[in-house]
gemmi code that builds the backbone of each chain (N, CA, C; Angstrom):
import gemmi

chains = {
    "A": [
        ("UNK", (0.779, -1.412, 0.248), (0.471, 0.124, -0.010), (0.793, 1.292, 0.088)),
        ("UNK", (0.260, 2.311, -0.614), (0.841, 3.297, -0.596), (1.148, 4.057, 0.542)),
        ("UNK", (2.031, 4.787, 0.891), (2.151, 5.298, 2.410), (2.257, 6.701, 2.059)),
        ("UNK", (2.109, 7.472, 3.395), (1.914, 8.648, 3.194), (2.861, 9.174, 4.763)),
        ("UNK", (3.183, 10.556, 4.583), (4.095, 11.033, 5.286), (3.928, 12.516, 5.641)),
        ("UNK", (3.546, 12.645, 7.116), (3.295, 13.691, 7.850), (3.856, 14.364, 8.957)),
        ("UNK", (4.138, 15.593, 9.195), (4.821, 15.968, 10.663), (4.175, 15.354, 11.484)),
        ("UNK", (4.836, 15.303, 12.544), (4.023, 14.513, 13.895), (3.485, 15.690, 14.399)),
        ("UNK", (3.594, 17.011, 14.538), (2.909, 17.825, 15.492), (2.952, 19.322, 14.624)),
        ("UNK", (1.798, 20.161, 14.671), (2.249, 21.497, 14.299), (1.327, 22.373, 15.686)),
        ("UNK", (1.775, 23.408, 14.959), (0.932, 24.418, 16.003), (0.443, 25.878, 15.146)),
        ("UNK", (-0.988, 26.070, 16.016), (-1.699, 27.232, 15.135), (-2.342, 28.112, 16.037)),
        ("UNK", (-2.116, 29.373, 15.747), (-3.230, 30.367, 16.601), (-4.455, 30.470, 15.808)),
        ("UNK", (-5.434, 30.428, 17.320), (-6.764, 30.654, 16.837), (-6.838, 31.573, 15.933)),
        ("UNK", (-7.773, 31.334, 15.039), (-8.511, 32.290, 13.711), (-7.771, 32.720, 12.971)),
        ("UNK", (-6.278, 31.900, 12.770), (-5.903, 31.942, 12.119), (-5.859, 30.402, 10.673)),
        ("UNK", (-5.259, 30.651, 9.648), (-5.076, 29.490, 8.630), (-3.972, 28.672, 9.216)),
        ("UNK", (-4.835, 27.570, 8.939), (-3.436, 26.161, 8.929), (-3.427, 25.352, 7.727)),
        ("UNK", (-1.955, 25.276, 7.451), (-1.911, 24.277, 6.466), (-1.257, 23.152, 7.030)),
        ("UNK", (-1.966, 21.822, 6.881), (-1.361, 20.618, 7.109), (-0.801, 19.987, 6.083)),
        ("UNK", (0.379, 19.580, 6.044), (0.941, 18.844, 4.545), (1.168, 17.325, 4.576)),
        ("UNK", (0.875, 16.964, 3.461), (0.589, 15.430, 3.475), (1.652, 15.030, 2.011)),
        ("UNK", (3.092, 13.963, 2.238), (3.496, 13.647, 1.053), (3.268, 12.215, 1.014)),
        ("UNK", (3.034, 12.087, -0.263), (2.640, 10.566, -0.453), (3.230, 10.483, -2.168)),
        ("UNK", (4.585, 10.368, -2.051), (5.324, 10.149, -3.546), (4.720, 9.014, -4.237)),
        ("UNK", (4.340, 7.551, -3.597), (3.973, 6.353, -4.236), (2.487, 5.978, -4.674)),
        ("UNK", (1.799, 7.300, -4.414), (0.669, 7.199, -4.709), (0.242, 6.742, -6.524)),
        ("UNK", (-0.698, 5.937, -6.535), (-1.289, 5.301, -7.372), (-2.425, 6.002, -8.035)),
        ("UNK", (-2.505, 5.543, -9.337), (-3.471, 6.580, -10.175), (-4.948, 6.725, -9.820)),
        ("UNK", (-5.315, 5.916, -8.794), (-6.511, 5.507, -8.424), (-6.848, 5.941, -7.188)),
        ("UNK", (-5.701, 6.246, -6.446), (-5.620, 6.298, -5.007), (-6.267, 7.750, -4.801)),
        ("UNK", (-7.557, 7.645, -3.586), (-8.021, 9.038, -3.830), (-7.399, 9.266, -2.064)),
        ("UNK", (-7.099, 10.560, -1.992), (-6.545, 11.413, -0.710), (-7.522, 11.739, 0.506)),
        ("UNK", (-7.428, 10.935, 1.296), (-8.656, 11.256, 2.428), (-7.868, 11.918, 3.704)),
        ("UNK", (-8.683, 12.558, 4.361), (-8.386, 13.334, 5.546), (-9.440, 12.997, 6.221)),
        ("UNK", (-8.976, 12.580, 7.535), (-9.634, 12.501, 8.863), (-9.281, 13.039, 9.929)),
        ("UNK", (-9.778, 13.415, 10.799), (-9.349, 13.784, 12.178), (-9.997, 13.373, 13.344)),
        ("UNK", (-9.261, 13.232, 14.561), (-9.613, 12.480, 15.549), (-9.380, 12.993, 16.830)),
        ("UNK", (-10.062, 13.267, 17.670), (-10.421, 13.975, 18.857), (-10.153, 12.785, 20.045)),
        ("UNK", (-9.550, 13.424, 21.092), (-9.118, 12.547, 22.092), (-10.363, 11.294, 22.229)),
        ("UNK", (-10.341, 9.836, 22.742), (-11.185, 9.029, 22.985), (-12.579, 9.023, 22.043)),
        ("UNK", (-12.348, 9.448, 20.997), (-13.407, 9.448, 19.887), (-13.100, 8.856, 18.359)),
        ("UNK", (-13.955, 8.351, 17.886), (-13.658, 7.807, 16.493), (-13.414, 8.920, 15.313)),
        ("UNK", (-12.642, 8.474, 14.241), (-11.873, 9.529, 13.443), (-13.185, 9.782, 12.924)),
        ("UNK", (-12.835, 11.078, 12.500), (-14.224, 11.859, 12.024), (-13.981, 12.590, 10.166)),
        ("UNK", (-14.584, 12.025, 9.207), (-14.133, 12.335, 7.610), (-14.141, 14.146, 7.748)),
        ("UNK", (-13.149, 14.479, 6.990), (-12.541, 15.717, 6.997), (-13.265, 15.872, 5.451)),
        ("UNK", (-12.321, 15.527, 4.218), (-12.531, 15.563, 3.066), (-11.872, 14.747, 2.397)),
        ("UNK", (-11.888, 14.671, 1.013), (-11.070, 13.682, 0.228), (-11.379, 14.184, -1.351)),
        ("UNK", (-9.906, 13.882, -2.009), (-10.059, 14.033, -3.206), (-9.462, 13.327, -4.100)),
        ("UNK", (-9.358, 13.265, -5.559), (-8.528, 12.679, -6.704), (-7.705, 13.530, -7.192)),
        ("UNK", (-7.893, 14.502, -7.997), (-6.600, 15.041, -8.623), (-7.073, 16.722, -8.403)),
        ("UNK", (-8.102, 17.280, -8.935), (-8.605, 18.647, -8.444), (-8.916, 19.212, -6.964)),
        ("UNK", (-8.506, 20.123, -6.594), (-8.698, 21.041, -5.353), (-10.172, 20.739, -5.243)),
        ("UNK", (-10.703, 20.224, -3.530), (-11.581, 20.608, -3.150), (-12.108, 21.144, -2.037)),
        ("UNK", (-13.166, 21.625, -1.864), (-13.735, 22.479, -0.824), (-15.367, 21.893, -0.450)),
        ("UNK", (-15.093, 22.007, 0.846), (-16.305, 21.846, 1.729), (-16.437, 22.674, 2.844)),
        ("UNK", (-17.448, 22.220, 3.774), (-17.858, 23.484, 4.897), (-16.665, 23.227, 6.157)),
        ("UNK", (-16.024, 22.254, 5.714), (-14.945, 21.956, 7.016), (-13.680, 22.327, 6.714)),
        ("UNK", (-13.007, 22.579, 5.687), (-11.976, 22.611, 4.737), (-11.940, 22.743, 3.272)),
        ("UNK", (-9.898, 22.728, 3.115), (-10.213, 22.715, 1.862), (-8.885, 21.594, 1.340)),
        ("UNK", (-9.006, 21.095, 0.079), (-7.942, 20.284, -0.046), (-7.317, 20.722, -1.357)),
        ("UNK", (-6.108, 20.603, -1.102), (-5.070, 21.737, -2.426), (-4.226, 20.070, -2.553)),
        ("UNK", (-4.372, 19.538, -3.859), (-3.712, 18.711, -4.375), (-2.573, 18.950, -5.396)),
        ("UNK", (-1.172, 18.706, -5.203), (-0.113, 18.706, -5.962), (-0.758, 18.630, -7.595)),
        ("UNK", (-0.003, 18.993, -8.567), (-0.384, 18.560, -9.650), (0.072, 17.018, -10.243)),
        ("UNK", (1.527, 16.560, -9.677), (1.650, 15.383, -9.921), (1.119, 14.677, -8.629)),
        ("UNK", (0.132, 15.111, -7.759), (-0.489, 14.368, -7.054), (0.740, 13.635, -6.071)),
        ("UNK", (1.484, 14.022, -6.036), (2.721, 13.159, -4.990), (2.802, 14.116, -3.771)),
        ("UNK", (2.019, 15.144, -3.231), (1.592, 15.955, -1.823), (0.378, 16.603, -2.180)),
        ("UNK", (0.042, 16.891, -0.795), (-1.547, 17.382, -0.856), (-1.345, 18.104, 0.479)),
        ("UNK", (-2.218, 19.283, 0.617), (-2.164, 20.328, 1.742), (-3.571, 20.439, 2.434)),
        ("UNK", (-4.124, 20.158, 3.521), (-5.247, 20.412, 4.069), (-5.190, 21.708, 4.669)),
        ("UNK", (-6.317, 22.386, 4.308), (-6.376, 23.950, 4.725), (-7.841, 24.342, 5.649)),
        ("UNK", (-7.374, 24.456, 6.734), (-8.334, 24.968, 7.733), (-8.300, 26.439, 7.907)),
        ("UNK", (-9.294, 26.995, 7.383), (-9.203, 28.481, 7.157), (-9.086, 29.548, 8.307)),
        ("UNK", (-9.713, 29.152, 9.081), (-9.736, 29.954, 10.362), (-10.005, 28.567, 11.829)),
        ("UNK", (-8.762, 28.377, 12.346), (-8.512, 27.531, 13.421), (-9.335, 28.024, 14.400)),
        ("UNK", (-10.295, 26.992, 15.261), (-11.061, 26.949, 16.114), (-10.398, 26.308, 17.156)),
        ("UNK", (-10.305, 26.361, 18.572), (-10.012, 25.121, 19.368), (-10.570, 24.191, 19.139)),
        ("UNK", (-11.634, 23.982, 18.818), (-12.460, 22.703, 18.345), (-11.515, 22.004, 16.969)),
        ("UNK", (-10.837, 22.630, 16.625), (-9.947, 21.954, 15.305), (-8.678, 21.029, 15.925)),
        ("UNK", (-8.505, 21.335, 17.054), (-7.221, 20.918, 17.810), (-7.336, 19.304, 18.018)),
        ("UNK", (-6.674, 18.381, 17.352), (-6.939, 16.912, 17.083), (-5.790, 16.236, 16.537)),
        ("UNK", (-5.934, 15.349, 15.953), (-4.855, 14.699, 15.294), (-5.534, 14.394, 14.087)),
        ("UNK", (-4.582, 14.691, 12.612), (-5.398, 15.023, 11.404), (-4.435, 13.782, 10.676)),
        ("UNK", (-5.368, 12.839, 10.215), (-4.572, 11.706, 9.467), (-4.891, 12.045, 7.746)),
        ("UNK", (-3.857, 11.718, 7.221), (-3.689, 11.790, 5.399), (-3.598, 10.386, 5.209)),
        ("UNK", (-4.577, 9.649, 4.425), (-4.655, 8.481, 4.054), (-4.934, 8.195, 2.213)),
        ("UNK", (-4.249, 7.396, 2.085), (-4.324, 7.053, 0.501), (-5.433, 5.789, 0.299)),
        ("UNK", (-6.372, 6.235, -0.772), (-7.237, 4.398, -0.718), (-8.256, 4.433, -1.632)),
        ("UNK", (-9.091, 3.784, -2.245), (-9.977, 3.637, -2.973), (-11.128, 4.230, -2.680)),
        ("UNK", (-11.784, 5.178, -3.029), (-13.342, 5.845, -2.730), (-14.205, 4.524, -2.474)),
        ("UNK", (-14.391, 4.268, -0.809), (-15.185, 3.715, -0.547), (-15.233, 2.212, -0.622)),
        ("UNK", (-13.692, 1.692, -0.956), (-13.563, 0.432, -0.934), (-13.379, -0.513, 0.360)),
        ("UNK", (-13.236, -1.519, 0.253), (-12.991, -2.205, 1.747), (-11.393, -2.298, 1.671)),
        ("UNK", (-10.953, -2.641, 2.661), (-9.275, -2.825, 2.884), (-8.801, -1.658, 2.578)),
        ("UNK", (-8.980, -0.401, 2.475), (-8.239, 0.659, 2.134), (-8.072, 1.431, 3.590)),
        ("UNK", (-7.487, 2.663, 3.439), (-7.377, 3.315, 4.588), (-6.497, 2.972, 5.762)),
        ("UNK", (-5.319, 2.797, 5.594), (-4.392, 2.759, 6.460), (-3.838, 3.654, 7.017)),
        ("UNK", (-4.280, 3.684, 7.956), (-4.038, 5.015, 9.323), (-2.273, 4.878, 9.460)),
        ("UNK", (-1.604, 6.169, 9.385), (-0.150, 6.209, 10.080), (-0.172, 6.946, 11.305)),
        ("UNK", (0.403, 7.684, 12.108), (0.480, 8.202, 13.097), (0.112, 9.795, 13.213)),
        ("UNK", (-0.182, 10.266, 11.867), (-0.883, 11.746, 11.636), (-0.182, 12.537, 12.101)),
        ("UNK", (-0.774, 13.816, 12.126), (-0.189, 15.184, 12.593), (-0.872, 15.844, 13.972)),
        ("UNK", (-0.302, 15.712, 15.011), (-1.236, 16.745, 15.945), (-1.113, 17.859, 16.215)),
        ("UNK", (-2.285, 18.352, 15.754), (-2.437, 20.121, 15.520), (-3.095, 20.718, 17.019)),
        ("UNK", (-2.299, 21.429, 17.210), (-2.324, 22.240, 18.485), (-2.891, 23.427, 18.235)),
        ("UNK", (-4.033, 23.918, 18.538), (-4.547, 25.648, 18.452), (-4.635, 26.287, 19.742)),
        ("UNK", (-3.499, 27.338, 19.656), (-3.025, 28.291, 20.934), (-4.308, 29.288, 20.654)),
        ("UNK", (-5.192, 29.584, 22.159), (-5.858, 30.802, 21.836), (-5.285, 32.215, 21.734)),
    ],
    "B": [
        ("UNK", (-30.892, 9.707, 7.284), (-29.506, 9.394, 7.437), (-28.819, 8.072, 7.987)),
        ("UNK", (-27.497, 8.160, 7.736), (-26.538, 7.037, 7.920), (-26.465, 7.069, 9.218)),
        ("UNK", (-26.434, 6.314, 10.229), (-25.642, 6.158, 11.492), (-25.226, 5.048, 11.597)),
        ("UNK", (-24.126, 5.017, 12.848), (-23.227, 3.852, 13.300), (-23.381, 3.628, 14.990)),
        ("UNK", (-24.034, 2.625, 15.256), (-23.762, 2.228, 16.783), (-22.746, 1.108, 17.243)),
        ("UNK", (-21.963, 1.669, 18.270), (-21.057, 0.726, 18.866), (-21.114, 0.626, 20.568)),
        ("UNK", (-21.291, -0.685, 20.766), (-21.453, -0.236, 22.287), (-20.323, -1.857, 22.712)),
        ("UNK", (-20.093, -1.774, 23.969), (-20.600, -0.629, 24.806), (-19.348, 0.647, 24.666)),
        ("UNK", (-19.080, 1.520, 25.652), (-18.132, 2.296, 25.377), (-17.220, 2.265, 25.858)),
        ("UNK", (-17.183, 1.514, 26.963), (-16.267, 1.239, 28.010), (-16.392, -0.148, 28.357)),
        ("UNK", (-15.057, -1.326, 28.641), (-15.326, -2.340, 29.161), (-13.709, -2.592, 30.046)),
        ("UNK", (-13.823, -3.396, 31.286), (-12.802, -3.864, 31.560), (-13.655, -5.550, 31.856)),
        ("UNK", (-12.169, -5.911, 31.318), (-12.776, -7.376, 31.472), (-11.141, -8.723, 32.093)),
        ("UNK", (-11.040, -9.495, 32.429), (-10.223, -9.986, 33.071), (-9.752, -11.021, 32.164)),
        ("UNK", (-8.042, -11.052, 32.185), (-7.581, -12.095, 31.295), (-8.105, -13.556, 31.081)),
        ("UNK", (-8.293, -14.038, 30.077), (-8.702, -15.226, 30.006), (-10.662, -15.178, 29.510)),
        ("UNK", (-11.167, -14.179, 29.865), (-12.227, -13.979, 29.518), (-12.846, -13.786, 28.229)),
        ("UNK", (-14.080, -13.886, 27.900), (-14.261, -14.049, 25.919), (-14.982, -12.643, 26.124)),
        ("UNK", (-15.145, -12.134, 24.897), (-15.064, -10.504, 24.590), (-16.632, -10.915, 23.314)),
        ("UNK", (-17.251, -9.673, 23.352), (-18.171, -9.449, 22.363), (-18.756, -8.119, 22.123)),
        ("UNK", (-18.128, -7.388, 21.222), (-18.132, -6.013, 20.933), (-19.073, -6.059, 19.474)),
        ("UNK", (-20.675, -5.144, 19.653), (-21.223, -5.248, 18.582), (-21.531, -3.922, 17.933)),
        ("UNK", (-21.687, -4.144, 16.590), (-21.757, -2.801, 15.728), (-22.310, -2.876, 14.808)),
        ("UNK", (-23.282, -1.847, 14.945), (-24.797, -1.906, 13.754), (-24.960, -0.495, 13.414)),
        ("UNK", (-25.288, -0.510, 11.580), (-25.264, 0.574, 11.015), (-26.843, 0.641, 10.504)),
        ("UNK", (-27.305, 1.581, 10.858), (-28.432, 2.176, 10.170), (-28.508, 3.093, 8.810)),
        ("UNK", (-29.821, 3.306, 7.862), (-29.991, 4.086, 7.034), (-29.096, 3.855, 5.549)),
        ("UNK", (-28.447, 2.719, 5.287), (-27.625, 2.232, 4.401), (-27.697, 0.601, 4.076)),
        ("UNK", (-27.619, 0.352, 2.971), (-27.661, -1.070, 2.972), (-26.458, -1.630, 2.294)),
        ("UNK", (-25.875, -2.697, 2.229), (-24.587, -3.564, 2.128), (-23.577, -2.584, 2.101)),
        ("UNK", (-23.117, -2.020, 3.225), (-22.078, -1.281, 3.735), (-20.943, -2.461, 3.556)),
        ("UNK", (-19.500, -1.643, 3.581), (-18.246, -2.458, 3.834), (-18.466, -1.903, 5.338)),
        ("UNK", (-18.061, -2.916, 5.853), (-17.643, -2.711, 7.699), (-16.274, -3.237, 8.035)),
        ("UNK", (-15.612, -2.739, 9.143), (-14.536, -2.889, 9.740), (-14.460, -2.673, 10.625)),
        ("UNK", (-13.500, -3.261, 11.475), (-13.135, -3.100, 12.932), (-11.798, -3.069, 12.803)),
        ("UNK", (-11.621, -1.803, 13.748), (-9.856, -1.225, 13.968), (-9.457, -0.942, 15.204)),
        ("UNK", (-8.275, -1.215, 15.721), (-7.781, -1.042, 16.986), (-6.905, -0.295, 17.344)),
        ("UNK", (-6.727, 0.820, 17.692), (-5.885, 1.800, 18.368), (-5.347, 1.765, 19.803)),
        ("UNK", (-4.130, 1.130, 19.428), (-3.341, 1.136, 21.027), (-3.125, 2.702, 21.412)),
        ("UNK", (-2.741, 3.041, 22.645), (-2.478, 4.401, 23.316), (-1.477, 4.870, 22.671)),
        ("UNK", (-2.121, 6.254, 22.009), (-0.690, 6.983, 21.462), (-0.569, 6.402, 20.258)),
        ("UNK", (-0.982, 5.723, 19.587), (-0.887, 5.121, 18.137), (-2.252, 5.454, 17.238)),
        ("UNK", (-1.479, 5.061, 15.872), (-2.663, 5.044, 15.060), (-3.498, 3.793, 14.981)),
        ("UNK", (-4.474, 4.062, 13.955), (-5.519, 2.720, 13.922), (-4.735, 1.771, 12.913)),
        ("UNK", (-5.293, 0.676, 13.505), (-4.793, -0.890, 12.758), (-6.200, -1.169, 12.339)),
        ("UNK", (-5.823, -1.802, 10.934), (-7.015, -2.267, 10.425), (-7.208, -4.023, 10.924)),
        ("UNK", (-7.985, -4.564, 11.813), (-7.992, -6.103, 12.425), (-9.027, -6.712, 10.945)),
        ("UNK", (-10.324, -6.199, 10.779), (-10.959, -6.975, 9.963), (-11.442, -6.390, 9.060)),
        ("UNK", (-12.154, -6.740, 8.019), (-13.257, -5.794, 6.861), (-14.190, -6.953, 6.304)),
        ("UNK", (-15.356, -6.462, 5.847), (-16.481, -7.416, 5.311), (-16.924, -6.758, 4.418)),
        ("UNK", (-17.434, -7.287, 3.510), (-17.892, -6.488, 1.753), (-19.311, -7.304, 2.290)),
        ("UNK", (-19.964, -8.074, 2.729), (-21.329, -8.630, 2.814), (-21.050, -9.655, 4.001)),
        ("UNK", (-22.627, -10.273, 4.106), (-22.672, -11.295, 5.078), (-21.870, -12.506, 4.892)),
        ("UNK", (-21.576, -12.775, 6.578), (-20.705, -13.873, 6.239), (-19.242, -13.961, 5.377)),
        ("UNK", (-18.718, -12.604, 5.096), (-18.043, -12.536, 4.252), (-16.693, -11.735, 5.305)),
        ("UNK", (-15.662, -12.448, 5.635), (-14.666, -11.602, 6.857), (-13.582, -11.761, 5.949)),
        ("UNK", (-12.459, -10.864, 6.151), (-11.283, -10.660, 5.955), (-10.446, -10.195, 7.221)),
        ("UNK", (-9.481, -10.936, 7.480), (-8.865, -10.596, 8.801), (-7.368, -10.333, 7.960)),
        ("UNK", (-6.652, -9.066, 8.527), (-5.790, -8.154, 8.225), (-4.507, -8.537, 9.253)),
        ("UNK", (-4.871, -9.025, 10.454), (-3.956, -9.271, 11.528), (-3.945, -10.661, 12.108)),
        ("UNK", (-3.368, -11.632, 12.170), (-3.432, -12.914, 12.760), (-3.444, -12.191, 14.156)),
        ("UNK", (-4.466, -13.068, 15.094), (-4.317, -12.530, 16.205), (-5.481, -13.431, 17.410)),
        ("UNK", (-5.595, -12.645, 18.566), (-6.498, -13.745, 19.410), (-8.182, -13.425, 19.137)),
        ("UNK", (-8.564, -12.660, 18.193), (-9.792, -11.798, 18.079), (-10.380, -12.785, 16.708)),
        ("UNK", (-11.705, -12.760, 16.347), (-12.316, -12.793, 15.271), (-13.729, -12.186, 14.889)),
        ("UNK", (-14.175, -12.042, 13.928), (-15.379, -11.332, 13.460), (-16.538, -12.208, 12.833)),
        ("UNK", (-17.474, -11.580, 12.603), (-18.541, -12.100, 11.963), (-19.523, -11.205, 11.873)),
        ("UNK", (-20.335, -11.458, 10.673), (-21.175, -10.433, 10.066), (-22.668, -11.545, 9.919)),
        ("UNK", (-23.485, -11.346, 11.208), (-24.708, -12.490, 10.860), (-25.841, -11.231, 9.753)),
        ("UNK", (-25.838, -10.137, 9.950), (-26.786, -9.570, 9.297), (-25.657, -8.547, 8.370)),
        ("UNK", (-26.886, -7.883, 7.612), (-26.263, -7.269, 6.182), (-25.530, -5.604, 7.377)),
        ("UNK", (-26.164, -5.672, 8.469), (-25.689, -4.328, 8.904), (-25.101, -4.463, 10.316)),
        ("UNK", (-24.920, -5.616, 10.644), (-24.327, -6.238, 11.979), (-22.806, -6.531, 11.829)),
        ("UNK", (-22.270, -6.077, 12.734), (-20.552, -6.664, 12.977), (-20.130, -6.642, 13.835)),
        ("UNK", (-19.775, -8.129, 14.583), (-19.321, -8.196, 15.907), (-17.805, -8.540, 15.823)),
        ("UNK", (-17.066, -8.355, 16.956), (-16.009, -8.657, 17.185), (-15.545, -9.565, 18.243)),
        ("UNK", (-15.160, -10.511, 18.324), (-15.225, -11.412, 19.090), (-13.733, -12.083, 19.720)),
        ("UNK", (-13.713, -12.632, 21.449), (-12.514, -13.349, 21.346), (-13.117, -14.311, 22.353)),
        ("UNK", (-12.338, -15.674, 22.481), (-12.914, -16.673, 23.756), (-11.952, -16.460, 24.593)),
        ("UNK", (-10.795, -15.799, 24.382), (-10.319, -15.774, 25.601), (-9.033, -14.595, 25.653)),
        ("UNK", (-9.355, -13.826, 26.374), (-8.753, -12.319, 26.227), (-7.244, -12.203, 26.438)),
        ("UNK", (-6.326, -11.552, 26.117), (-4.776, -11.410, 26.555), (-4.930, -9.822, 27.142)),
        ("UNK", (-4.222, -9.812, 27.798), (-3.560, -8.422, 28.399), (-3.057, -7.316, 27.146)),
        ("UNK", (-2.789, -7.938, 26.347), (-2.107, -7.156, 24.874), (-3.625, -7.035, 23.977)),
        ("UNK", (-4.547, -7.449, 24.117), (-5.739, -6.798, 23.373), (-6.344, -5.650, 24.275)),
        ("UNK", (-5.947, -5.080, 25.092), (-6.621, -3.729, 25.625), (-6.501, -2.756, 24.535)),
        ("UNK", (-7.071, -1.815, 24.329), (-7.162, -0.740, 23.327), (-8.737, -0.275, 23.357)),
        ("UNK", (-8.330, 0.576, 22.226), (-9.624, 1.395, 21.674), (-9.970, 0.750, 20.622)),
        ("UNK", (-11.182, 0.058, 20.344), (-11.921, -0.483, 19.228), (-12.805, 0.248, 18.457)),
        ("UNK", (-12.626, 0.260, 17.263), (-13.379, 1.279, 16.565), (-13.974, 0.367, 15.127)),
        ("UNK", (-15.470, 0.587, 14.894), (-16.216, 0.056, 13.847), (-16.304, 1.012, 12.911)),
        ("UNK", (-16.343, 0.830, 11.725), (-16.559, 1.927, 10.436), (-17.267, 1.361, 9.469)),
        ("UNK", (-18.172, 2.070, 8.741), (-18.490, 1.208, 7.277), (-18.360, 2.324, 6.494)),
        ("UNK", (-18.207, 2.249, 5.028), (-18.383, 2.523, 4.069), (-18.808, 1.991, 2.873)),
        ("UNK", (-19.077, 3.076, 1.899), (-20.005, 2.722, 0.426), (-19.192, 3.347, -0.326)),
        ("UNK", (-19.320, 2.822, -1.376), (-18.584, 3.678, -2.932), (-19.774, 5.210, -2.923)),
        ("UNK", (-18.654, 5.916, -3.059), (-19.119, 7.168, -3.031), (-19.529, 7.785, -2.063)),
        ("UNK", (-19.184, 7.379, -0.964), (-18.749, 7.924, 0.537), (-17.610, 7.651, 1.441)),
        ("UNK", (-17.580, 8.658, 2.227), (-16.205, 8.559, 3.060), (-16.482, 7.431, 4.078)),
        ("UNK", (-15.848, 7.150, 4.927), (-15.678, 6.281, 5.951), (-16.261, 6.864, 7.180)),
        ("UNK", (-17.303, 6.202, 7.734), (-17.774, 6.500, 8.963), (-17.477, 5.524, 10.504)),
        ("UNK", (-17.097, 6.628, 11.427), (-16.415, 5.456, 12.425), (-17.485, 5.592, 13.834)),
        ("UNK", (-17.378, 4.461, 14.177), (-18.601, 4.528, 15.736), (-17.776, 5.630, 16.836)),
        ("UNK", (-18.346, 5.350, 17.597), (-17.505, 6.130, 18.823), (-16.270, 5.447, 19.681)),
        ("UNK", (-16.588, 4.009, 19.732), (-15.384, 3.411, 19.736), (-15.751, 2.674, 21.301)),
        ("UNK", (-15.101, 1.939, 21.397), (-15.049, 1.075, 22.747), (-13.690, 0.962, 23.583)),
        ("UNK", (-13.491, 1.418, 24.694), (-12.228, 1.324, 25.437), (-12.219, -0.076, 26.244)),
        ("UNK", (-11.250, -0.641, 25.991), (-11.307, -1.960, 26.338), (-10.028, -2.708, 27.207)),
        ("UNK", (-10.133, -2.826, 28.760), (-9.232, -2.692, 29.380), (-9.189, -4.285, 30.077)),
        ("UNK", (-8.113, -5.007, 29.171), (-8.389, -6.373, 30.174), (-6.994, -6.657, 31.112)),
        ("UNK", (-7.700, -6.724, 32.238), (-6.627, -6.975, 33.472), (-6.552, -8.148, 33.949)),
    ],
}
model = gemmi.Model(1)
for chain_id, residues in chains.items():
    chain = gemmi.Chain(chain_id)
    for i, (resn, *xyz) in enumerate(residues, 1):
        res = gemmi.Residue()
        res.name, res.seqid = resn, gemmi.SeqId(i, " ")
        for name, pos in zip(("N", "CA", "C"), xyz):
            atom = gemmi.Atom()
            atom.name, atom.element = name, gemmi.Element(name[0])
            atom.pos, atom.b_iso = gemmi.Position(*pos), 0.0
            res.add_atom(atom)
        chain.add_residue(res)
    model.add_chain(chain)
structure = gemmi.Structure()
structure.add_model(model)
structure.setup_entities()
């Protein structure tokens, strides 16, 4: 399975934008890029996913590099509730046996 | 709308005792179902996945088993728990075109 590389931790100030990077140099042509986040003692929560084009939803934006070897999750205005572990994962959309979770990025939001 | 129920939320079991964790999904049919485990401070490890009734695939050889007696029911079991089975267990479902939705998890402590 293709792997992803994320920084272990990042800090952001409240109400400022946050750019969470993810490298996936061995991504295959059919792999979607998924982002999930996990609050302490909760299950992961879907954030966003995309294939080639940049994606926007009410939670975040996903910027995908042209060669698809990296991507960036953008939180436009971080809030304290955005403090979580963010996972960048590769997998087929809605398919079984995908979503291999790495260690993710622990985002700390400072008031 | 689709919902996923997972219980119990917490469980303390002695070594050698049996285990049964249940997960049910509402609002969708023929979902892909998953069991994940998360050790403290670690990422998620896929244990089992199922694409249909009675169809179970195991990702990691271990002391656990899974069953899918109904379309929207997924059960994680063990005949004799080990200390190393302690962790945070998460059930999830997915379908083509949907992201993955996780349950709220079960915190299992084997003593």
